[in-house]
ZAMARGU-4260 file (C-alpha; in steps of 0.2 Angstrom, whole numbers, plus 5000, padded with zeros to 4 digits):
<rodrens>
0) 4822/5107/4855 | 4836/5108/4869 | 4833/5089/4872 | 4839/5088/4852 | 4852/5099/4852
5) 4861/5090/4865 | 4857/5074/4856 | 4866/5081/4839 | 4881/5085/4850 | 4881/5068/4858
10) 4882/5060/4841 | 4896/5072/4835 | 4906/5070/4852 | 4904/5050/4851 | 4914/5051/4834
15) 4926/5066/4837 | 4940/5066/4850 | 4938/5082/4861 | 4954/5079/4871 | 4969/5091/4870
20) 4986/5087/4861 | 4996/5077/4872 | 5012/5066/4872 | 5011/5052/4860 | 5022/5034/4856
25) 5022/5023/4844 | 5023/5005/4845 | 5039/5003/4834 | 5048/5015/4847 | 5042/5004/4860
30) 5050/4989/4852 | 5064/4993/4847 | 5069/4999/4864 | 5062/4984/4871 | 5074/4973/4858
35) 5089/4983/4864 | 5084/4984/4884 | 5073/4971/4889 | 5084/4959/4904 | 5073/4944/4896
40) 5082/4945/4880 | 5098/4951/4884 | 5099/4936/4896 | 5092/4923/4881 | 5105/4931/4869
45) 5119/4928/4882 | 5113/4909/4884 | 5117/4909/4865 | 5131/4917/4864 | 5138/4906/4878
50) 5132/4890/4868 | 5140/4894/4855 | 5158/4891/4863 | 5153/4872/4867 | 5155/4864/4850
55) 5174/4867/4849 | 5177/4863/4865 | 5167/4845/4864 | 5176/4840/4847 | 5192/4844/4855
60) 5205/4832/4861 | 5206/4830/4881 | 5222/4840/4887 | 5237/4830/4888 | 5245/4825/4903
65) 5263/4826/4907 | 5272/4817/4922 | 5289/4821/4931 | 5297/4809/4942 | 5313/4802/4946
70) 5318/4784/4955 | 5333/4785/4965 | 5344/4772/4973 | 5352/4775/4991 | 5344/4787/4997
75) 5326/4797/4993 | 5333/4812/4988 | 5331/4815/4969 | 5347/4809/4958 | 5353/4796/4970
80) 5361/4782/4962 | 5360/4791/4945 | 5373/4785/4932 | 5379/4772/4944 | 5363/4761/4945
85) 5351/4756/4931 | 5335/4759/4941 | 5341/4779/4946 | 5334/4790/4932 | 5326/4807/4931
90) 5309/4804/4919 | 5297/4814/4909 | 5281/4806/4901 | 5268/4814/4891 | 5249/4805/4889
95) 5236/4810/4878 | 5220/4801/4878 | 5211/4799/4861 | 5192/4793/4861 | 5188/4780/4850
100) 5183/4785/4831 | 5169/4797/4829 | 5167/4801/4847 | 5172/4819/4845 | 5163/4823/4830
105) 5147/4816/4837 | 5151/4829/4853 | 5154/4844/4843 | 5138/4840/4833 | 5128/4837/4849
110) 5135/4853/4858 | 5130/4862/4839 | 5112/4857/4840 | 5110/4862/4859 | 5118/4880/4852
115) 5106/4880/4838 | 5091/4875/4850 | 5097/4890/4862 | 5094/4902/4848 | 5077/4897/4842
120) 5074/4898/4863 | 5081/4917/4860 | 5069/4919/4846 | 5055/4913/4857 | 5059/4925/4872
125) 5060/4940/4857 | 5044/4935/4852 | 5036/4933/4870 | 5041/4950/4877 | 5037/4958/4860
130) 5018/4951/4860 | 5019/4956/4880 | 5022/4973/4875 | 5010/4975/4860 | 4996/4966/4870
135) 5002/4980/4884 | 5001/4994/4872 | 4984/4989/4865 | 4978/4989/4882 | 4985/5006/4886
140) 4976/5013/4871 | 4960/5005/4876 | 4961/5014/4891 | 4964/5030/4884 | 4949/5028/4870
145) 4936/5021/4884 | 4941/5036/4894 | 4940/5049/4880 | 4920/5041/4876 | 4916/5041/4895
150) 4922/5058/4898 | 4912/5065/4883 | 4896/5055/4889 | 4898/5062/4906 | 4899/5081/4901
155) 4885/5078/4890 | 4873/5068/4905 | 4877/5082/4916 | 4870/5095/4903 | 4854/5083/4901
160) 4854/5082/4919 | 4853/5100/4919 | 4839/5100/4907 | 4830/5088/4916 | 4832/5100/4934
165) 4825/5114/4926 | 4810/5104/4918 | 4808/5097/4936 | 4808/5115/4943 | 4792/5119/4932
170) 4784/5103/4937 | 4787/5095/4919 | 4797/5080/4925 | 4799/5069/4941 | 4811/5072/4955
175) 4816/5053/4951 | 4822/5057/4933 | 4833/5069/4943 | 4841/5056/4954 | 4840/5045/4941
180) 4853/5056/4930 | 4864/5060/4946 | 4865/5043/4949 | 4870/5038/4930 | 4884/5050/4932
185) 4890/5044/4947 | 4892/5027/4937 | 4902/5036/4924 | 4913/5043/4937 | 4917/5024/4945
190) 4919/5018/4928 | 4932/5031/4924 | 4941/5027/4941 | 4943/5009/4935 | 4951/5014/4918
195) 4962/5027/4926 | 4969/5010/4937 | 4969/5000/4922 | 4979/5015/4913 | 4993/5014/4928
200) 4993/4997/4928 | 4997/4995/4908 | 5011/5010/4909 | 5020/5001/4922 | 5020/4984/4913
205) 5028/4994/4898 | 5039/5002/4910 | 5044/4984/4918 | 5046/4976/4898 | 5058/4991/4894
210) 5069/4990/4909 | 5063/5007/4914 | 5062/5015/4931 | 5046/5015/4939 | 5035/5030/4934
215) 5042/5035/4921 | 5029/5043/4908 | 5024/5033/4895 | 5013/5045/4884 | 4998/5040/4876
220) 4998/5027/4861 | 4994/5032/4844 | 4977/5030/4837 | 4981/5016/4826 | 4972/5000/4822
225) 4979/4982/4818 | 4978/4977/4798 | 4964/4966/4793 | 4967/4949/4796 | 4968/4939/4778
230) 4978/4923/4782 | 4968/4907/4783 | 4969/4897/4798 | 4979/4882/4787 | 4993/4897/4782
235) 4993/4901/4799 | 4995/4883/4804 | 5011/4882/4790 | 5017/4898/4796 | 5020/4891/4812
240) 5025/4874/4807 | 5039/4884/4795 | 5043/4899/4808 | 5040/4894/4824 | 5054/4894/4834
245) 5046/4885/4848 | 5045/4872/4836 | 5063/4874/4829 | 5069/4872/4847 | 5060/4854/4849
250) 5065/4850/4831 | 5084/4852/4837 | 5082/4844/4851 | 5077/4829/4842 | 5091/4830/4832
255) 5103/4831/4847 | 5095/4816/4854 | 5098/4805/4837 | 5117/4810/4839 | 5116/4806/4857
260) 5110/4788/4851 | 5123/4786/4841 | 5135/4793/4855 | 5130/4780/4866 | 5131/4767/4854
265) 5151/4773/4852 | 5152/4769/4871 | 5154/4749/4866 | 5171/4756/4857 | 5186/4757/4869
270) 5197/4773/4871 | 5214/4773/4869 | 5228/4784/4879 | 5247/4784/4870 | 5261/4788/4883
275) 5278/4791/4880 | 5293/4793/4891 | 5311/4800/4892 | 5322/4794/4908 | 5340/4802/4910
280) 5352/4789/4917 | 5368/4800/4920 | 5382/4793/4912 | 5371/4777/4908 | 5362/4777/4889
285) 5346/4786/4891 | 5330/4774/4892 | 5313/4778/4881 | 5295/4771/4884 | 5281/4770/4873
290) 5265/4764/4880 | 5247/4761/4875 | 5233/4760/4888 | 5215/4753/4882 | 5200/4758/4892
295) 5190/4741/4889 | 5170/4740/4892 | 5170/4725/4901 | 5154/4728/4911 | 5145/4734/4894
300) 5129/4725/4901 | 5128/4736/4915 | 5134/4752/4907 | 5135/4755/4889 | 5117/4745/4886
305) 5108/4754/4898 | 5116/4771/4891 | 5110/4765/4875 | 5093/4765/4881 | 5094/4779/4892
310) 5096/4788/4876 | 5084/4781/4866 | 5070/4786/4879 | 5077/4803/4877 | 5073/4802/4859
315) 5057/4798/4861 | 5054/4810/4873 | 5060/4823/4862 | 5049/4819/4850 | 5033/4818/4859
320) 5038/4835/4868 | 5037/4840/4850 | 5020/4833/4846 | 5013/4840/4862 | 5022/4858/4857
325) 5013/4858/4838 | 4995/4854/4845 | 4998/4865/4858 | 5002/4879/4846 | 4987/4872/4833
330) 4974/4874/4847 | 4980/4890/4854 | 4981/4898/4834 | 4964/4891/4831 | 4957/4897/4845
335) 4966/4916/4845 | 4962/4916/4825 | 4943/4912/4828 | 4943/4926/4843 | 4951/4939/4830
340) 4938/4933/4816 | 4923/4936/4829 | 4929/4953/4834 | 4933/4959/4817 | 4914/4955/4814
345) 4906/4962/4828 | 4918/4978/4825 | 4908/4980/4809 | 4891/4976/4818 | 4894/4989/4829
350) 4901/5004/4818 | 4888/4999/4803 | 4872/4994/4813 | 4870/4993/4832 | 4877/5012/4835
355) 4868/5020/4822 | 4853/5012/4827 | 4855/5017/4845 | 4856/5034/4840 | 4841/5033/4830
360) 4833/5026/4844 | 4841/5039/4856 | 4834/5053/4845 | 4817/5046/4843 | 4815/5043/4863
365) 4820/5062/4865 | 4807/5068/4851 | 4794/5059/4862 | 4802/5064/4879 | 4798/5083/4873
370) 4778/5078/4871 | 4776/5068/4886 | 4775/5052/4877 | 4788/5041/4884 | 4797/5045/4902
375) 4815/5049/4907 | 4819/5032/4910 | 4817/5026/4893 | 4827/5041/4887 | 4840/5038/4899
380) 4842/5018/4894 | 4844/5022/4876 | 4859/5036/4881 | 4867/5023/4891 | 4865/5008/4876
385) 4872/5018/4864 | 4887/5023/4879 | 4887/5004/4880 | 4888/5000/4862 | 4903/5011/4858
390) 4914/5002/4875 | 4911/4986/4867 | 4916/4991/4850 | 4933/4996/4859 | 4933/4980/4867
395) 4932/4972/4852 | 4947/4982/4844 | 4956/4979/4857 | 4951/4959/4858 | 4957/4959/4840
400) 4972/4966/4843 | 4977/4957/4856 | 4974/4941/4846 | 4984/4947/4831 | 4997/4950/4844
405) 4997/4932/4851 | 4996/4924/4835 | 5012/4934/4828 | 5021/4925/4843 | 5016/4907/4837
410) 5019/4910/4819 | 5032/4921/4819 | 5022/4931/4806 | 5021/4950/4806 | 5001/4952/4807
415) 4999/4969/4818 | 5011/4981/4808
</rodrens>
């Protein structure tokens, strides 16, 4: 009867936490802190803010040039011969380069597309950082849940070991049964050590993402599970095409490359530099000069034609990059979608079928062990089998959450909240 009492305690302990209350931390709090403090997000934001300043620069006229000079007659000193010789003067000239019509607008539009691409990159970095944080959070959550389970089962196994030692002392159990139980307790200890190392690693990862000092206490994650995945695969594909900043950035780069092709064709048109000058002649009437200098693309077959070919190739490369990104996203979305579906089904099987059946098998083996119909190895095997099933459930719950976190990153759609 003592063994049956231990079994009842085991089943109750597996389904209820025996841990004392401790500091809890929510994913929402960590997400807000990461958005404000993560250096990768801050760097991407500054790159975007810097890129926003370029369109006005690129669409502005080149800075004018002001020239001051003099011509002297008789000696090199300024003003020598001024008012006596027609060649002596003090002059001021202003020059302004004016690109061919349409060039400045194209340059501004290209810089604007680059800024929009940087904004998409900024959003990509945000999604990547938040996804990393969520995955670390769910892994940390798994270490706590698995540790609780192992500690409860270790304590119960130690009680079972005590019963076995008592039975051995009166000749009702073999010595090897005691050794097997002791070995199993040691195995649980090794698994607890590994979980402790994993917990510290995940806490360090979260501190790194949050830009905190190393060793800052994290606290225990809240016992929450991501919501059920109701979106279909096609809906996720559509969400990625519409919301994914990775695809958005590639689209902006295609648009920028199209403008670059037009800009390269504009290079066939000459730019002009307007010059205006005033020359002081002393007592003689002043002189004025107005001049237009044209930059003639006489080497177009070596420069402008090659420039157009270069930008056409860049446009083709941008389109292929978009196709490659789209294909990669579709594969990763499908892979994580299938993983989430599989993990969800396995979680249901473990909770509704596998674990209850394992508990029944354990109870049955304990009953027959008391009558001597089965040996202790069968009881221990059933005990560890139920433990492994429970551990597998927590692993699949973690895999499900990780898959949804990665799907969020790729589709830009909230799936875990």
